[in-house]
C-alpha positions as CSV (number, residue, x, y, z in Angstrom):
1,M,69.7,81.0,-18.8
2,R,67.4,78.4,-18.6
3,A,64.6,76.9,-21.1
4,R,61.5,78.1,-19.5
5,A,58.9,76.5,-21.6
6,D,59.5,73.4,-24.1
7,A,57.4,73.0,-27.0
8,R,56.5,69.6,-28.3
9,G,57.7,70.8,-31.7
10,H,56.9,68.0,-34.5
11,V,59.9,65.5,-35.9
12,E,61.6,65.2,-39.3
13,L,63.2,62.6,-41.1
14,K,66.3,64.4,-42.8
15,G,68.2,61.0,-44.1
16,P,68.5,57.8,-41.7
17,T,68.4,60.3,-39.0
18,W,65.0,61.4,-37.0
19,W,65.2,65.6,-35.6
20,L,63.1,66.9,-33.1
21,R,62.8,70.9,-34.3
22,R,61.8,73.0,-31.4
23,T,60.4,76.7,-30.3
24,V,61.5,77.6,-26.5
25,E,61.8,80.7,-24.6
26,I,65.1,81.6,-22.7
27,V,64.9,83.9,-20.0
28,D,67.6,85.8,-18.2
29,P,67.4,85.5,-14.5
30,A,68.8,88.7,-13.7
31,T,67.0,90.5,-16.7
32,G,64.0,88.9,-17.3
33,E,64.3,89.0,-20.9
34,V,62.9,86.6,-22.7
35,R,64.7,85.3,-26.5
36,V,63.0,82.3,-28.5
37,Q,65.2,80.6,-30.1
38,R,65.3,78.0,-32.2
39,R,66.6,74.2,-31.6
40,R,67.5,71.2,-33.5
41,E,67.7,67.5,-31.3
42,R,68.3,64.5,-32.7
43,I,65.8,61.7,-31.8
44,G,67.7,58.4,-33.2
45,P,68.5,56.5,-36.4
46,R,65.6,55.2,-38.9
47,T,67.1,52.1,-38.6
48,E,65.3,52.0,-34.5
49,L,62.0,54.3,-35.2
50,R,61.0,53.0,-38.0
51,T,57.3,55.0,-38.2
52,R,56.8,58.7,-37.8
53,A,54.7,57.5,-34.6
54,A,57.4,55.4,-33.0
55,A,59.3,58.9,-33.5
56,R,57.1,61.3,-31.9
57,A,56.6,59.0,-28.8
58,A,60.7,59.1,-28.7
59,A,60.3,62.8,-28.9
60,D,58.0,63.2,-26.1
61,A,59.8,61.2,-23.8
62,W,63.0,63.2,-24.6
63,I,61.0,66.6,-23.8
64,E,59.4,65.2,-20.8
65,A,63.2,63.9,-19.3
66,Q,64.7,67.6,-19.9
67,R,62.1,68.8,-18.4
68,P,63.5,70.2,-14.8
69,D,61.7,68.5,-11.3
70,V,58.6,70.3,-10.1
71,V,58.9,71.4,-6.3
72,M,55.3,71.5,-5.4
73,P,54.2,73.8,-2.5
74,G,54.0,72.8,1.1
75,R,55.4,69.8,3.6
76,Q,56.6,66.7,1.8
77,L,56.2,63.2,3.2
78,L,55.4,59.4,2.6
79,A,52.3,58.4,0.8
80,I,52.5,56.2,3.7
81,A,52.5,58.8,6.2
82,W,50.0,60.8,5.4
83,L,47.8,57.7,5.6
84,E,48.1,56.4,9.0
85,Q,48.2,60.5,10.3
86,F,44.3,60.8,8.4
87,K,43.5,57.2,10.7
88,R,44.5,59.1,13.5
89,T,42.9,62.8,12.7
90,H,40.2,63.0,9.7
91,L,39.2,59.2,10.3
92,R,38.0,59.0,13.7
93,L,35.7,62.3,13.3
94,M,33.7,60.4,10.4
95,R,30.6,58.2,11.3
96,P,31.4,54.5,12.8
97,T,30.4,53.2,9.6
98,S,32.2,55.8,7.2
99,Q,34.8,54.9,9.4
100,A,34.4,51.2,8.9
101,V,34.5,51.6,5.1
102,Y,37.2,54.1,5.2
103,R,39.7,51.8,7.2
104,G,38.8,48.7,4.6
105,L,39.4,50.9,1.9
106,L,43.0,52.4,3.2
107,D,44.1,49.0,4.3
108,K,43.2,46.6,1.5
109,H,43.2,48.7,-1.7
110,L,45.1,52.7,-1.2
111,A,47.6,51.6,1.2
112,P,49.2,48.8,-1.0
113,A,49.2,51.0,-3.7
114,A,51.4,53.6,-2.1
115,A,53.8,51.9,-1.1
116,G,57.2,53.6,-1.3
117,L,55.6,56.9,-3.2
118,R,55.8,60.6,-2.1
119,L,52.0,62.0,-1.3
120,R,53.1,64.2,-4.8
121,D,53.4,61.3,-6.5
122,L,49.8,60.5,-5.9
123,D,48.2,62.7,-9.2
124,S,45.6,61.6,-11.7
125,A,48.0,59.2,-13.5
126,W,48.4,57.1,-10.4
127,L,44.5,57.1,-9.8
128,K,43.6,55.9,-13.1
129,V,46.3,52.9,-13.2
130,L,44.9,51.9,-9.9
131,L,41.3,52.7,-10.9
132,A,42.4,50.2,-13.7
133,A,43.3,47.4,-12.5
134,K,40.7,47.1,-10.0
135,V,38.4,46.3,-12.6
136,R,40.5,44.4,-14.4
137,A,40.6,42.2,-10.9
138,G,36.8,42.1,-11.2
139,L,35.6,44.2,-8.6
140,A,32.5,45.9,-8.1
141,H,31.2,49.0,-10.1
142,A,30.7,50.5,-6.6
143,T,33.4,49.3,-4.7
144,V,35.6,51.2,-7.6
145,Q,34.0,54.4,-7.0
146,N,34.7,54.2,-3.3
147,I,38.1,53.8,-3.9
148,R,38.2,56.7,-6.4
149,G,36.2,58.6,-3.9
150,A,38.5,57.4,-0.9
151,A,41.6,58.2,-3.0
152,L,40.5,62.3,-3.4
153,H,39.3,62.8,-0.2
154,L,42.4,62.1,0.7
155,L,44.2,64.4,-1.2
156,R,42.2,67.3,-0.5
157,C,42.3,66.4,3.4
158,A,46.6,66.4,2.7
159,L,46.1,69.9,0.4
160,R,44.2,71.6,3.3
161,A,46.4,70.5,6.1
162,G,48.9,72.1,4.1
163,Y,50.7,68.9,2.9
164,G,52.5,69.4,-0.9
165,A,49.9,66.8,-2.8
166,V,48.5,66.9,-6.4
167,R,44.8,68.6,-6.7
168,I,43.1,66.1,-9.1
169,D,39.9,66.8,-10.9
170,P,37.6,64.6,-10.3
171,R,36.6,64.7,-13.9
172,E,39.8,63.4,-14.9
173,V,39.5,60.0,-13.5
174,R,35.6,59.2,-14.0
175,L,35.1,55.8,-14.7
176,P,33.9,54.3,-18.1
177,R,30.3,53.1,-18.4
178,Q,29.5,49.2,-17.3
179,V,27.0,47.0,-18.5
180,N,26.6,45.3,-15.2
181,A,27.1,48.7,-13.0
182,R,23.7,49.1,-12.4
183,H,21.5,46.2,-10.7
184,D,17.5,45.9,-9.6
185,R,17.9,46.7,-6.3
186,R,16.4,43.9,-3.9
187,Y,13.4,44.8,-1.8
188,I,10.8,43.0,-0.1
189,T,7.2,42.6,-1.2
190,A,4.2,43.2,0.8
191,A,4.1,39.1,0.2
192,E,7.4,38.4,1.4
193,L,7.0,40.5,4.3
194,D,3.7,38.8,5.8
195,R,5.8,35.3,5.6
196,I,9.0,36.9,7.1
197,L,6.7,38.5,10.1
198,E,4.5,35.4,11.0
199,A,7.8,33.4,10.9
200,S,9.2,35.6,13.2
201,P,9.5,35.7,17.1
202,W,9.6,38.7,18.8
203,P,11.7,41.1,18.9
204,W,12.3,40.7,15.4
205,R,8.9,40.6,14.0
206,A,8.6,43.9,15.6
207,V,12.1,44.7,14.2
208,W,11.1,44.0,10.2
209,A,7.7,45.6,11.1
210,L,9.5,48.8,11.4
211,M,11.2,48.7,8.5
212,G,9.1,47.1,6.3
213,Y,6.0,49.5,7.3
214,G,8.0,52.3,9.0
215,G,10.2,52.8,6.6
216,L,12.4,53.2,9.4
217,R,16.9,52.3,8.9
218,I,18.5,49.3,10.7
219,G,19.9,51.9,12.9
220,E,16.7,53.9,13.9
221,A,15.0,51.3,14.3
222,L,17.7,48.8,16.7
223,G,18.3,52.4,18.7
224,L,14.5,53.4,19.2
225,E,13.1,54.0,22.7
226,W,9.2,53.3,23.6
227,E,9.3,57.3,24.6
228,H,9.5,58.1,21.0
229,I,6.5,55.7,20.0
230,D,3.0,58.3,20.2
231,F,0.0,55.8,19.7
232,E,-2.1,58.8,20.2
233,R,-0.6,61.0,17.8
234,R,0.3,57.4,15.8
235,F,3.9,59.4,15.2
236,I,7.7,57.8,16.1
237,S,10.0,60.4,16.6
238,I,13.6,59.7,15.0
239,R,16.1,61.4,17.5
240,Q,18.7,58.9,17.2
241,S,20.3,55.8,15.7
242,A,22.0,52.8,17.0
243,V,25.8,51.8,15.3
244,R,27.9,49.5,16.1
245,G,26.0,49.0,19.4
246,R,26.3,52.5,20.0
247,L,23.5,55.0,20.0
248,G,24.5,58.6,18.1
249,A,22.4,61.2,15.9
250,P,20.4,59.7,12.7
251,K,22.2,59.7,9.5
252,T,21.1,63.1,8.2
253,E,19.6,66.4,9.3
254,T,16.0,64.8,6.9
255,S,16.4,62.5,8.7
256,R,15.5,63.7,12.0
257,A,11.8,63.5,11.9
258,D,8.3,61.6,12.5
259,V,7.4,59.1,11.4
260,P,3.5,58.3,10.5
261,I,2.4,54.5,12.1
262,L,0.6,52.8,9.9
263,P,-2.2,50.8,10.8
264,E,0.0,47.3,10.5
265,L,3.1,48.8,12.0
266,D,0.2,49.5,14.8
267,R,-1.2,46.6,15.6
268,Q,2.5,44.8,15.7
269,L,4.0,47.3,18.3
270,R,0.7,47.1,20.5
271,D,1.0,43.4,20.2
272,Y,5.3,43.5,21.1
273,Q,4.1,45.9,24.0
274,V,1.9,43.4,25.6
275,T,4.5,40.4,25.0
276,L,6.6,42.8,27.4
277,I,4.0,43.5,30.0
278,G,3.0,40.0,29.7
279,R,7.0,38.8,30.5
280,E,7.4,41.4,33.4
281,L,3.8,39.5,34.7
282,M,5.7,36.4,34.5
283,V,8.5,38.0,36.8
284,Q,6.2,39.7,39.1
285,R,4.4,36.3,39.9
286,V,7.8,34.8,40.7
287,A,9.3,37.8,42.8
288,R,5.9,37.2,44.8
289,V,6.4,33.5,45.3
290,L,10.0,34.5,46.7
291,G,8.5,37.5,48.7
292,D,9.4,40.4,46.9
293,P,6.7,41.9,45.3
294,A,7.3,44.0,42.3
295,T,5.3,46.6,39.9
296,V,4.7,46.1,36.2
297,E,5.1,49.4,34.4
298,R,5.4,50.2,31.2
299,P,8.0,49.2,28.7
300,T,10.4,51.9,28.8
301,G,13.8,52.5,27.5
302,L,15.1,51.1,24.2
303,L,12.5,48.7,22.6
304,F,15.6,46.1,21.4
305,R,18.2,45.5,23.8
306,T,20.4,42.8,24.3
307,R,21.0,41.1,27.9
308,K,23.7,43.6,29.0
309,G,21.2,46.6,28.4
310,T,23.1,47.7,25.1
311,A,21.5,48.5,21.5
312,Y,22.4,45.3,18.9
313,F,24.6,45.4,16.4
314,A,23.1,45.5,12.7
315,D,25.3,43.0,11.1
316,D,25.0,40.6,14.2
317,V,21.4,41.3,13.4
318,R,21.8,40.3,9.9
319,R,24.0,37.2,9.9
320,R,22.5,35.5,12.3
321,V,18.7,36.3,12.5
322,L,17.5,37.7,9.2
323,Q,20.2,35.5,6.7
324,P,19.1,32.5,8.0
325,L,15.8,33.3,8.5
326,L,15.9,33.7,4.6
327,R,17.0,30.7,3.6
328,S,14.8,28.7,5.7
329,L,11.9,30.7,4.0
330,G,13.0,30.4,0.3
331,L,13.5,33.6,-0.6
332,A,16.3,35.5,-2.5
333,H,18.9,36.7,-0.1
334,A,18.7,40.5,1.4
335,G,19.6,43.0,3.8
336,H,18.1,45.6,6.2
337,H,17.6,48.0,3.2
338,A,15.4,45.8,1.3
339,F,12.2,45.9,4.2
340,R,13.3,50.0,3.2
341,H,12.9,49.8,-0.4
342,G,9.7,47.8,-0.3
343,V,8.1,50.7,1.5
344,P,7.3,53.2,-1.2
345,R,6.4,50.5,-3.7
346,M,3.4,49.3,-1.2
347,L,2.7,53.2,-0.6
348,A,2.7,53.5,-4.3
349,E,0.4,51.0,-5.0
350,R,-2.0,52.5,-2.4
351,G,-2.3,55.6,-4.3
352,I,0.3,57.8,-2.0
353,S,1.6,60.7,-4.0
354,G,5.4,61.3,-4.5
355,A,5.2,64.2,-2.8
356,V,3.9,62.3,0.4
357,I,6.5,59.0,0.2
358,Q,9.1,61.7,-0.1
359,Q,7.8,62.7,3.4
360,V,7.0,59.6,4.7
361,M,10.8,58.4,3.3
362,R,12.7,61.5,4.9
363,H,14.1,61.9,1.5
364,G,16.0,65.3,0.7
365,T,14.3,65.2,-3.0
366,L,11.7,63.7,-4.7
367,A,14.5,62.3,-7.4
368,Q,15.8,59.9,-4.5
369,T,12.2,58.6,-3.7
370,E,11.3,57.7,-7.6
371,Q,14.6,55.6,-7.0
372,Y,12.7,53.6,-4.3
373,L,9.2,52.6,-6.4
374,H,10.8,50.0,-8.5
375,V,8.6,50.5,-11.3
376,E,8.3,47.5,-13.4
377,A,7.4,46.5,-17.3
378,S,3.8,45.4,-15.4
379,D,3.3,48.5,-13.3
380,L,3.8,50.5,-17.0
381,W,0.4,48.0,-18.7
382,A,-1.3,48.2,-15.2
383,H,-1.1,52.1,-15.3
384,L,-2.0,52.2,-19.3
385,D,-4.6,50.3,-19.3
386,K,-6.1,52.2,-16.2
387,A,-5.9,55.7,-18.9
388,G,-8.0,53.0,-21.3
389,L,-5.2,52.2,-23.5
390,A,-6.1,48.0,-23.2
391,G,-6.7,48.0,-26.5
392,T,-3.3,49.4,-27.9
393,K,-2.1,46.6,-25.9
394,E,-4.0,43.9,-27.4
395,A,-3.5,44.9,-30.7
396,A,0.3,45.2,-30.3
């Protein structure tokens, strides 16, 4: 005979002693017959448990200790062993940028928290404690969100692989809203872009122009080839992206599209092309002097390539070129994506509709495009003034 289910019951004080009175179901394993039985268990003396709340907590702890050890379906192994297996299998199938992010989350946050635990021990309570510790440590809200997402993904992969892991409902581990969770996203304004282009030499001026006028991501700009640029149709075909020096597919399916070449971008690209041809002419003159004449052709291959002929690393460009340039110009800190964030606002100021901006940015939804518009309080009054409500503003 064994107890099939434990009822929480209720606590009561009888003289100097606290008691737990509850009802349990007893199942006969031979016949399957179920019999209800009332039980009373001694919790502790009143001198130790001075309040009903303390007695209730002690009763719950006693009930939990009486529960049999749950045997979870699937193979069992240590959590750290699954993390290492995840690196060898699932991690290699991700994009290079995702691999770098996940590897950092695993090594710095998840592996230390899972050390010595079994895979079945990584439940919602464990994840809540981990996330709470990261919040107290002062980590950024986005970083804590990434830790949560990586942990949930690890457990889902373990379940699909046939291991005995806990299936956690994401709604159980939602992070509380924070006052500083969302911040104003940095974007390059039109005036800042003009200053950056004027102060930049080739080829970096063309890189900033592709992101600031065409809305290309840094990987798409560094992976662009001359064959992808059609000056006659005034379109750039996004077909590949450079990630950590290697060419691969664009970020999403919607990223693979044709981007219109605005007049400002067209002028920058043509000037860059003329500059490259001028360099080839110089090489031709030197070759003629050496008795080895060569022909000058239109540039082909990657627009931007290292001395070895490979694509640049985006992190190297940001650290060695962009950040020193912004400091020299006295501009606020910004990353590559700040150029892309400035494009929708620039187009909106020229009267371009949101649907067209969505196509230019290659966003999956219009709501995503609206997040890039960076509407400010002054913009609201500008629209109200156009509607003839300037008098209301003066009266206020």
